[in-house]
C-alpha positions as CSV (number, residue, x, y, z in Angstrom):
1,M,0.0,0.0,0.0
2,H,1.2,3.5,-0.8
3,V,1.0,5.0,2.7
4,Y,3.0,8.1,2.0
5,F,0.8,9.1,-1.0
6,L,-2.5,8.3,0.8
7,T,-1.4,10.2,3.9
8,C,-0.6,13.3,1.8
9,V,-4.0,13.1,0.1
10,L,-6.0,12.5,3.3
11,I,-4.2,14.9,5.5
12,F,-3.6,17.8,3.1
13,W,-5.6,17.6,-0.1
14,V,-9.0,16.5,1.1
15,P,-9.3,19.0,4.1
16,G,-7.5,21.7,2.1
17,I,-9.9,21.5,-0.8
18,A,-12.9,21.4,1.6
19,L,-11.7,24.4,3.6
20,A,-10.8,26.4,0.6
21,F,-14.1,25.7,-1.0
22,G,-16.0,26.5,2.1
23,L,-14.1,29.8,2.8
24,W,-13.8,30.9,-0.8
25,R,-17.1,32.8,-1.1
26,G,-16.4,35.0,1.9
27,R,-13.1,36.3,0.5
28,S,-12.5,39.4,-1.5
29,R,-11.0,39.3,-5.0
30,W,-7.7,40.4,-3.7
31,E,-7.5,37.7,-1.0
32,R,-8.4,35.1,-3.7
33,R,-5.7,36.5,-5.9
34,A,-3.2,36.4,-3.0
35,F,-4.1,32.8,-2.4
36,W,-3.2,31.8,-5.9
37,I,0.0,33.9,-6.0
38,T,1.2,32.5,-2.7
39,G,0.4,29.0,-3.8
40,V,2.3,29.4,-7.1
41,L,5.3,31.0,-5.3
42,V,5.5,28.3,-2.7
43,A,5.1,25.6,-5.4
44,V,7.9,26.9,-7.4
45,M,10.2,27.3,-4.4
46,S,9.4,23.9,-3.0
47,F,9.9,22.3,-6.5
48,G,13.4,23.8,-6.6
49,M,14.2,23.0,-2.9
50,E,13.1,19.4,-3.4
51,Y,16.0,18.9,-5.8
52,V,18.4,20.8,-3.6
53,Y,17.5,18.4,-0.7
54,L,17.9,15.4,-2.9
55,W,21.2,16.6,-4.3
56,A,22.5,17.4,-0.8
57,D,21.4,13.9,0.4
58,I,19.3,15.5,3.1
59,W,16.7,12.8,2.5
60,N,16.1,9.9,0.3
61,F,13.3,7.5,-0.4
62,S,13.3,3.8,0.4
63,E,11.0,1.3,-1.2
64,A,11.7,-1.0,1.7
65,D,10.1,1.3,4.2
66,D,7.2,2.6,2.1
67,P,6.4,1.5,-1.5
68,L,6.2,4.4,-3.8
69,L,3.9,4.8,-6.9
70,G,6.9,4.7,-9.2
71,I,6.1,7.9,-10.9
72,T,9.0,10.4,-10.8
73,I,9.4,14.0,-11.8
74,F,13.1,14.5,-12.8
75,G,14.1,11.8,-10.4
76,A,11.9,12.8,-7.4
77,P,8.9,10.7,-6.5
78,L,5.4,12.0,-7.2
79,E,4.6,11.5,-3.5
80,E,6.9,14.3,-2.5
81,F,5.1,16.7,-4.8
82,A,1.8,15.5,-3.5
83,Y,3.0,16.6,-0.1
84,W,4.3,20.0,-1.1
85,F,1.5,20.9,-3.4
86,G,-1.1,19.7,-1.0
87,A,0.3,21.3,2.2
88,T,0.3,24.8,0.7
89,P,-3.4,25.2,0.0
90,F,-4.2,23.4,3.2
91,L,-2.1,25.8,5.3
92,L,-3.4,28.9,3.5
93,S,-7.0,27.7,4.1
94,V,-6.2,27.1,7.8
95,Y,-4.9,30.6,7.9
96,W,-8.2,31.9,6.5
97,L,-10.2,29.8,9.0
98,M,-8.1,31.2,11.9
99,Q,-8.8,34.7,10.6
100,R,-12.5,34.0,10.6
101,F,-12.4,32.8,14.2
102,E,-10.3,35.8,15.3
103,K,-12.8,38.2,13.8
104,R,-15.6,36.6,15.7
105,R,-13.6,36.5,18.9
106,G,-12.7,40.2,18.4
107,A,-16.3,41.1,17.8
108,A,-17.3,39.3,20.9
109,R,-14.7,41.3,22.9
110,V,-16.0,44.6,21.6
111,S,-19.6,43.7,22.4
112,A,-18.7,42.6,25.9
113,R,-16.9,45.9,26.5
114,R,-19.9,47.8,25.4
115,V,-22.1,45.9,27.7
116,R,-19.8,46.6,30.7
117,R,-19.8,50.3,29.9
118,A,-23.5,50.6,29.7
């Protein structure tokens, strides 16, 4: 079983897509644009860093520990890109979710202060 690939999909892609879809409508055009720009920048940087890490032998991939799909992109396994490209939208979506809770929490603080003053 391809545990690494399935883990990336289940931990990052599924919740990331669900969060982004659920939070997308409440965002301005500029926030949506920033989401895509940040996603592309992180994807490009992580794509390059993947090969730096492989070249520097910081990590390697062992079929004995976890079988890979066998699909490679310039020598790096597809699973590694599933991680990088899945984690970025997931983390950006979590950031949006945290902003939403912080706005609600801030609004509750303001209304509590108004009640105490009255």
